[in-house]
Every structure is written in structure tokens, then in C-alpha cells.
C-alpha angles and dihedrals in degrees: 000000000000100000093190089058091051091050091053093050091047096051093049118114110251123138114167110299094013101074099133097113092050096054091046091057092047093047087050088067093042100065095127092054134073103264131187140152133211134224088275093051094249105156122220121195119188134182113250117256095020116190109232092202092067125090112258127238117196118210109204139191132144125245099201126098133201110271147138139261128212103253097177141347115232128218091254095052102256118128125236110217142194126202127256099204134356115312121166103239093226089061095056112067123091097016128117126244137188116232120205110210125203091260090057093250118137122227124191120221141175121229103235124248122181109244114244088240092071099043124100120220093267094052091048093056096038122098091187103130127175125191085214088065095046117094141183117232112203094173097264122138100206143014092258092052091049090052105033104033101027093034095225119156136183108274097032112142128228137192136195113279104237132137122213120243135175129218100210093184091058100023094234126145120211124192148090133296099021081152089095118349085081091063092046091055091048093058091050091051095045092052090048091053092049099042101094094049095041093120091055096046115117091228143028111258119210123182112215116188105194130202134218098026092141091060099047113315089274101154095051091057084065102037092054091053091051100045095036094202128201089206133007136205113202117197117204136183088227120200110259114229101188094111096052104045138041120269091258094051101039114105100181107048116167112238090021099101138258118334117233109204119213099179146355135158094286104047149007111225130240107256095206091053092050092047089054094049094048093045087058096044088056090046094053099032094246111163114235141165128200126228137190107196123209089197140009128072139215137199085276087084091064101032092051091058095053121116112326090348129287126228110230132197112201115206119186134200105212105236123182119230098005116180089037130089096265132046139178129205136162129244089222092062093046090056094044089057092050094042092056095046092049090055095044089056096043099049097042112125136175094263093050093046093050090051092049089048086051091233091139094054095097099044113121090006096125116105 
């Protein structure tokens, strides 16, 4: 895994609906492929000279990150905001953000928090938070200054202000938006590993970088219609649970390998696809962990319902504190995710594909 590449993708500005910078960074690493975007800014990366007679495997990851939008500008110059994606309200106050104005200028702001000096006892004890009572202070003293001097307008997007860094000694990445810039980096890495053998691969491989996942998996509803995959591999920056459960119960431990998701609120996995993936993980010594999620969702929920149904394998990179400003993930887990995807693609054959597509289920079923 090219960690510098991952860092540049992580740092890119890209709240839901405003992913242009992210796809430009990704496209910059994909010069030897056939690259195009659509009207939503979904990005498609195809191997050159693809054989249209081969089955199609879609590699999916979403480019957007949780962020905010300017909802109103108050008379005193502070900005009312709404969320793009699912932040927990208690994680929002007192952090900095970067606003992208219509002219392309960036403006820094602080999400307001009431100083303890001005709180009464009830306020100090209360955890009753409301996004409509949170504001972003950009240093302006009036609405006219915010608009005319700072150039801020209603509808401007904003993202957490965090810069990527890599702890080489411990092989740990720190940054923002690992849900799901980790997945985007995985697609780039998988396609790079497969490039030289592209003509010998048993399937066409299409990287599809989808927008607006955090606001309803909207981009994937389009990418799956465009790519028309036979199979799909969804990469996710999955929430790590190793700080909340015991070692025997945790299903998303950092540095314990790729997470293979069996179920969440959006889909139930294809057992034959998971059986195949885990067989290869054991064969090649790729560390993995299984998870059954009570909540959460991925683009698998949309992709799996496309056409006559698409078997989807969801591979997660355990990432601590997703949907907050700051995340950790391990290089080891990024590389386990890409290693497994590469082997799944390389070793696919007609018999295995037929089994995953359940085309053999009715054989011998007549009485």
C-alpha cells in the first residue's frame, strides 16, 4: 500500500455532494486506466483493453465523508449548520472545520461551544445537544462581513480540519475520513497489483468510486447500473470495536486483519462468496475477522439489489472513531484487505462463479 497515496486521498475535501477534489486525486493515480466520471461525480476506472466477454467484478468504495453545510448566516456572523452524514452530536463542539466557498476559497472556522464560565449547574450536567444550537464561528462580527469579506454563502460545504500523518514505527495511520478513503485507497492498490496481468484475469475489473454514501448510498445506486457487475467487492473503513468489547467479542479489531462482513442493516451476505473468500484467506495466510453488524450499512445494500441481484463481498479496514474528526487505522489491515481482494479475483473460475451466483442450486431437485 502506498501510504502517501492514502494520505492524499484522506486529506482531500469531499463532504457528501462535494466530492470533486477526491475524484481528482484518485484520477491522478489512475493515468494508465480508462477513467471517466458521471453527472453525480461517481468515478469509473477500467483496465485498458477490457474483454467484454468476461464476467464483470465491480470494486466499490465511496468517496464522500461526513461533513456539514451552511444552513443560515446569523446577524452576528456565526453560521448555522446541518450535518451531511451521521455525526454523534457530542463529538462536534470545539473542533475546527474548513469551509469551501463558491469562489473556491477555503475559510477556517470553529464549531462553537459554550465556555464553562457561562454555564449554570443545569447546563454543566446536561448532555442535551441540538445541531440547531451549534454554530460555526469564522471570526466575523456580522452577517455582511461573513458574506462580503469572508465570502461565505448559504449552502457552502465544510469538512473536519485534520491532516493525515503516518507513524512508521508502529505502522498506524491517523487522519480523517477513513470511512471511506481507506476503501478508495484499497481499490487503487488492487488495480495496481492486477494491472500487469489484466489480460489473463478471469474477469473484467472496474473500480467504481461512488458519491453520497453517507446520505443514503445514492451514488452506488447509479454505479451499479452503469457497471452491471456479476460480482462486487465493497471496501469500507469499518468502525473498529476493539475499545468497546472484550478481545473475544470484538469483531473489528485494529491490526487483526481484514473484516469480512456477514450482515448489517443494508444486506445479508452471499454465503458462497464468503466461503470462497475465507478459503483463500486461509490458503494465503491473510489475517481476517468476521462480523455480524446490528446496525450500519454499506453500498452493498444498493449494489446487491441491481439487475437480477449481485453477490457482494464486503471487506472492511477496521478504523477507530469513524464519523468523528480523527481516525486511526493500521497499514497491516489495509494490505490484508487488498491482498484478499486480489486473490478472490485471480482465482475465480467458471465453476466457482456459477456456485456464487447459485446457478447450481436447483440441480438434482426433481423428484
